[in-house]
C-alpha positions in Angstrom: 0.0 0.0 0.0 1.2 3.6 -0.7 2.9 5.5 2.1 2.2 9.2 2.3 3.8 12.1 4.2 1.6 14.9 5.2 1.5 18.3 6.9 -1.6 19.5 8.6 -3.0 22.0 11.2 -4.3 20.9 14.5 -7.2 22.4 16.4 -4.9 25.0 17.9 -3.6 26.1 14.5 -0.2 24.5 15.0 1.5 22.7 12.1 2.1 18.9 12.5 3.5 16.4 10.2 3.7 12.6 9.9 3.4 9.6 7.7 0.4 7.3 7.1 -0.3 4.2 5.0 -3.5 4.4 2.9 -5.0 2.8 -0.1 -5.4 6.1 -1.9 -5.1 9.9 -1.4 -8.8 10.2 -0.6 -8.5 7.5 2.1 -5.5 9.4 3.5 -7.4 12.7 3.7 -10.3 10.9 5.5 -7.8 9.4 8.0 -6.3 12.9 8.6 -9.7 14.4 9.1 -10.7 11.8 11.6 -7.7 12.9 13.7 -9.2 16.4 13.9 -6.5 17.8 11.5 -6.8 20.0 8.5 -4.5 18.8 5.7 -2.1 21.4 4.2 0.1 19.2 1.9 0.2 15.5 1.1 2.9 13.6 -0.8 3.4 9.9 -1.7 6.8 8.8 -0.5 6.7 5.1 -1.4 4.9 1.9 -0.9 4.6 -0.4 2.0 5.5 -4.0 1.1 3.3 -6.6 2.5 2.3 -10.2 1.7 -0.7 -10.6 -0.6 -4.0 -10.3 1.3 -2.7 -8.1 4.2 -4.8 -5.2 3.1 -7.8 -7.3 2.9 -7.2 -8.8 6.3 -6.7 -5.4 7.8 -10.0 -4.2 6.4 -11.6 -7.3 7.7 -10.2 -6.8 11.1 -11.4 -3.2 11.1 -14.9 -4.4 10.8 -14.8 -7.4 13.1 -12.0 -7.0 15.7 -12.2 -5.0 18.9 -15.6 -5.5 20.3 -17.1 -3.3 23.0 -15.8 -5.6 25.7 -12.4 -6.2 24.0 -11.7 -2.5 23.5 -12.7 -1.7 27.1 -10.5 -4.4 28.5 -7.6 -3.3 26.2 -8.1 0.3 27.4 -8.3 -0.6 31.1 -5.3 -2.9 31.1 -3.2 -0.4 29.2 -4.1 2.4 31.6 -3.1 0.2 34.6 0.3 -0.7 33.0 1.1 3.0 32.1 0.0 4.1 35.6 2.5 1.6 37.0 5.3 3.2 35.0 5.6 0.6 32.2 6.5 2.2 28.9 3.8 2.3 26.2 5.6 0.0 23.8 6.2 -2.6 26.5 2.7 -2.2 27.7 1.4 -2.9 24.2 3.6 -6.0 24.1 2.1 -7.3 27.3 -1.5 -6.6 26.3 -1.0 -8.2 22.9 0.6 -11.3 24.4 -2.2 -11.8 26.9 -5.0 -11.4 24.3 -6.6 -14.8 23.5 -8.6 -13.9 20.3 -6.4 -14.2 17.3 -8.0 -11.4 15.3 -7.9 -9.0 18.2 -4.3 -9.9 18.9 -3.5 -9.1 15.2 -5.1 -5.7 15.6 -3.2 -4.9 18.8 0.0 -6.2 17.2 -0.5 -3.9 14.2 -1.0 -0.9 16.5 2.2 -1.8 18.4 4.2 -2.1 15.2 2.9 1.3 14.0 4.0 2.9 17.2 7.5 1.3 17.0 7.6 2.6 13.4 7.3 6.2 14.6 3.6 6.9 14.6 1.9 8.4 17.7 -0.5 6.2 19.6 -3.5 8.3 18.5 -2.5 8.1 14.9 -2.0 4.3 15.1 -5.5 4.0 16.7 -7.1 6.2 14.1 -6.5 3.5 11.5 -9.1 1.4 13.2 -12.2 3.7 13.3 -14.6 0.8 14.0 -12.9 0.0 17.2 -11.6 3.5 18.2 -14.1 6.2 17.3 -13.0 9.9 16.8 -13.7 10.8 20.4 -11.5 8.0 21.6 -8.7 9.1 19.4 -9.1 12.7 20.3 -8.9 11.9 24.1 -5.8 9.8 23.5 -4.2 12.6 21.5 -4.9 15.0 24.3 -3.4 12.6 26.8 -0.3 12.1 24.7 0.1 15.9 24.3 -0.4 16.6 28.0 1.6 13.7 29.4 -1.4 12.0 31.1 -2.1 9.2 28.7 -2.8 6.7 31.6 -5.4 9.1 33.0 -7.0 9.6 29.6 -7.3 5.9 29.1 -8.8 5.4 32.5 -11.5 8.0 31.6 -12.2 6.4 28.3 -12.6 3.0 30.0 -14.9 4.5 32.6 -17.0 6.3 29.9 -17.4 3.1 27.9 -18.3 1.1 30.9 -20.9 3.6 32.0 -22.4 3.9 28.5 -22.4 0.1 28.1 -24.2 -0.3 31.5 -26.6 2.5 30.7 -27.5 1.0 27.3 -27.8 -2.4 28.9 -30.3 -1.2 31.5 -32.4 0.5 28.9 -32.5 -2.5 26.6 -33.3 -4.9 29.5 -36.1 -2.6 30.7 -37.6 -2.3 27.2 -37.5 -6.0 26.3 -41.0 -6.7 27.8 -42.7 -3.5 26.3 -41.2 -4.2 22.9 -42.3 -7.9 23.0 -45.7 -6.8 24.1 -46.1 -4.2 21.3 -44.9 -6.8 18.8 -47.4 -9.4 20.0 -50.2 -6.7 20.0 -49.3 -5.9 16.4 -49.6 -9.5 15.4 -52.9 -9.9 17.2 -54.3 -6.8 15.5 -53.2 -7.9 12.0 -54.9 -11.3 12.6 -58.1 -9.6 13.9 -58.3 -7.1 11.1 -57.5 -9.4 8.2 -59.0 -12.8 9.2 -61.3 -12.6 12.2 -63.3 -9.4 11.4 -64.0 -10.1 7.7 -65.7 -13.3 8.7 -67.8 -11.5 11.3 -68.6 -8.9 8.7 -70.1 -11.6 6.5 -72.3 -12.9 9.3 -73.5 -9.4 10.2 -74.3 -8.5 6.6 -76.7 -11.5 6.4 -78.8 -10.3 9.3 -79.1 -6.7 7.9 -80.1 -4.0 10.4 -78.2 -1.1 11.7 -74.8 -1.9 13.3 -73.2 0.2 16.0 -71.0 3.0 14.7 -67.9 1.5 16.3 -68.6 -1.8 14.6 -69.1 -0.2 11.2 -65.9 1.8 11.6 -63.8 -1.3 12.4 -65.4 -3.3 9.6 -64.7 -0.5 7.1 -61.1 -0.2 8.3 -60.7 -4.0 8.0 -62.0 -4.0 4.4 -59.6 -1.2 3.6 -56.6 -3.0 5.1 -57.4 -6.2 3.3 -57.8 -4.4 0.0 -54.6 -2.3 0.3 -52.5 -4.7 2.4 -49.8 -5.2 -0.3 -49.6 -1.5 -1.1 -49.2 -0.7 2.6 -46.5 -3.4 3.1 -44.5 -2.0 0.0 -44.9 1.5 1.3 -43.7 0.5 4.7 -40.6 -1.2 3.3 -39.9 1.8 1.0 -40.3 4.1 4.0 -37.9 2.2 6.1 -35.2 2.1 3.4 -35.7 5.9 2.7 -35.4 6.6 6.5 -32.2 4.6 6.8 -30.7 6.4 3.9 -31.7 9.8 5.3 -30.3 9.0 8.7 -27.0 8.0 7.0 -26.5 11.7 6.0 -25.5 14.5 8.4 -28.7 16.4 7.7 -30.9 13.5 8.5 -29.0 12.8 11.7 -29.3 16.4 12.8 -33.1 16.3 12.1 -33.4 13.1 14.2 -31.3 14.6 17.0 -33.4 17.8 17.1 -36.6 15.7 17.1 -35.4 13.5 20.0 -34.3 16.5 22.0 -37.9 17.9 21.7 -39.5 14.7 23.0 -40.8 15.0 26.6 -38.7 13.2 29.1 -36.4 11.5 26.5 -35.0 14.9 25.3 -34.0 15.8 28.8 -32.3 12.5 29.4 -30.3 12.9 26.2 -29.3 16.4 27.0 -28.2 15.5 30.6 -26.2 12.5 29.4 -24.4 14.9 27.0 -23.8 17.3 29.8 -22.3 14.6 32.0 -19.9 13.4 29.3 -18.8 16.9 28.5 -18.3 18.1 32.1 -16.4 15.0 33.2 -14.1 15.1 30.2 -13.5 18.9 30.3 -12.8 18.7 34.1 -10.3 15.9 33.6 -8.5 17.6 30.8 -8.2 20.9 32.6 -7.0 19.1 35.8 -4.2 17.6 33.7 -3.1 21.0 32.5 -4.6 20.9 29.0 -5.3 24.5 27.6 -8.9 25.5 27.8 -9.5 25.8 24.0 -7.9 22.4 23.3 -9.8 20.8 26.2 -13.1 22.3 24.9 -12.5 20.8 21.4 -11.8 17.4 22.8 -14.7 17.5 25.3 -17.0 18.6 22.4 -16.2 15.3 20.7 -17.3 13.4 23.8 -20.9 14.8 23.6 -21.9 12.5 20.7 -24.7 14.7 19.5 -24.0 17.2 16.6 -26.9 19.5 17.6 -25.5 19.9 21.2 -21.9 20.0 19.9 -22.8 23.1 18.0 -23.4 24.9 21.3 -19.9 24.0 22.5 -18.5 25.2 19.1 -20.0 28.6 19.7 -18.6 28.6 23.2 -15.1 27.8 21.9 -15.4 30.8 19.5 -16.5 33.0 22.3 -13.6 31.9 24.5 -11.1 32.5 21.7 -12.6 36.0 21.5 -11.8 36.6 25.1 -15.1 35.8 26.8 -15.4 33.6 29.9 -16.4 30.0 29.6 -19.6 30.7 31.5 -20.7 33.4 29.0 -19.9 31.0 26.1 -22.0 28.2 27.6 -24.9 30.5 28.4 -25.9 30.6 24.7 -27.3 27.0 24.9 -29.8 26.7 27.7 -30.8 23.3 26.4 -27.4 21.7 27.2 -26.3 24.1 29.9 -29.1 25.1 32.3 -28.7 28.5 34.1 -27.8 26.8 37.3 -24.8 25.1 35.6 -23.7 28.3 33.9 -23.8 30.1 37.3 -21.7 27.4 39.0 -19.2 27.4 36.2 -18.9 31.2 36.5 -18.2 31.0 40.2 -15.7 28.2 39.7 -13.9 30.2 37.0 -13.6 33.1 39.5 -12.3 30.9 42.3 -9.9 28.9 40.1 -11.5 25.5 40.8 -13.1 25.0 37.4 -11.8 21.4 36.9 -13.0 20.2 40.3 -16.4 21.9 39.9 -16.9 20.3 36.5 -16.2 16.8 37.8 -18.5 17.4 40.8 -21.2 18.6 38.4 -20.7 15.5 36.2 -21.0 13.2 39.3 -24.1 15.0 40.5 -25.9 15.0 37.2 -24.9 11.4 36.5 -26.8 10.4 39.7 -29.7 12.6 38.7 -29.6 11.1 35.2 -29.8 7.6 36.6 -32.9 8.5 38.6 -34.5 10.1 35.5 -33.8 7.1 33.4 -35.3 4.7 35.9 -38.4 6.8 36.1 -38.7 7.2 32.4 -38.4 3.4 31.8 -40.9 2.7 34.6 -43.4 5.0 33.0 -42.9 3.7 29.4 -43.8 0.1 30.4 -47.3 0.7 31.8 -48.1 3.3 29.1 -47.3 0.8 26.4 -49.3 -1.8 28.3 -52.4 0.4 28.6 -52.1 1.6 25.0 -51.9 -2.0 23.6 -54.7 -3.2 25.8 -56.8 -0.2 24.8 -56.4 -0.8 21.0 -57.0 -4.5 21.2 -59.9 -4.1 23.6 -61.6 -1.5 21.4 -61.5 -3.8 18.4 -62.9 -6.7 20.4 -65.6 -4.7 22.0 -66.6 -3.1 18.7 -67.1 -6.6 17.2 -69.0 -7.9 20.3 -71.5 -5.0 20.4 -73.7 -6.5 17.7 -73.9 -9.8 19.6 -75.7 -8.1 22.4 -78.4 -6.9 20.0 -78.3 -10.1 17.9 -82.0 -10.8 18.6 -83.0 -7.4 17.2 -80.9 -7.9 14.1 -82.5 -11.4 13.4 -85.9 -9.8 13.6 
């Protein structure tokens, strides 16, 4: 594969240079962009000799290796080794040797070889975006620059563990409601397409005036039976179109704005982003990272473009000489007035890093309570909604039975 040398500007406007292996110039530019750099010049300097199939294997590993659990274990173990004073190269040797999965061991071994070849740890990780997303790489780069790589890796491991636990709790809590909703959908389809049409034939033989609810359900059933294939095709086309739309930045932003406006759910999403941002920013500032660089890295930890835009505006305000509190005040959705006020006081007292970590801990506990309450509310709401829909259909079809004698006459 070709080897390129490049020069680029980092988030602070400083010029950096390095070498990368990429399949093409466009792949190289994408790799540089994922590191948060703006390319200035790119030059091909040679080709990396490798056995046939290495490139294919690397692409395969980038898709399959480094699962959530594997990356978390890798991060945690590496952080412990670095905290104990073991050099990075030797730490990677140890982690690679103790990895049992062959494909994961190959991935860690490639990262180790890249570092021994002169690449920074962050650059080596950026070659595996499926395992190490941009925020992971950004935090590692900040840790390398500030000399607190072990602390950065510990924070990453903690973040991933919290997020994994949070998602696990949400999924576990929603298993029963989702199964209930799916079962209700199957029952409704059976009633509307099989059961009700046969009742309709019986009622039509008796004549007479049927209750309005029964007539409504029968008309809806006839419409569904007559247009079932069209509805199914429209549903499939809608799902495909939605997935394509969500694959674009515009579609993702629309979805994020919609979720933020949902009662309850929007607040939970915003608070989760606040927790991630505050903890990361506090950790970086405590390690001596400059405010602007720390803000740019913490912004990547938010994981929501709409909310990240608020931090982008805050960064611009800080660069212009404004205080951090004034910059954050422009987005009340992400930073409530109480948070802005506490940040302002912490800036004046010089305890900003400690206050941000305290805020993150406090809001994390509050977020956990909100999440439990939200999940506990969703379950009975879905239950009552499902029972209400199915019950309405059943009652509507049973109403004529009570007046069957009048219909026969």
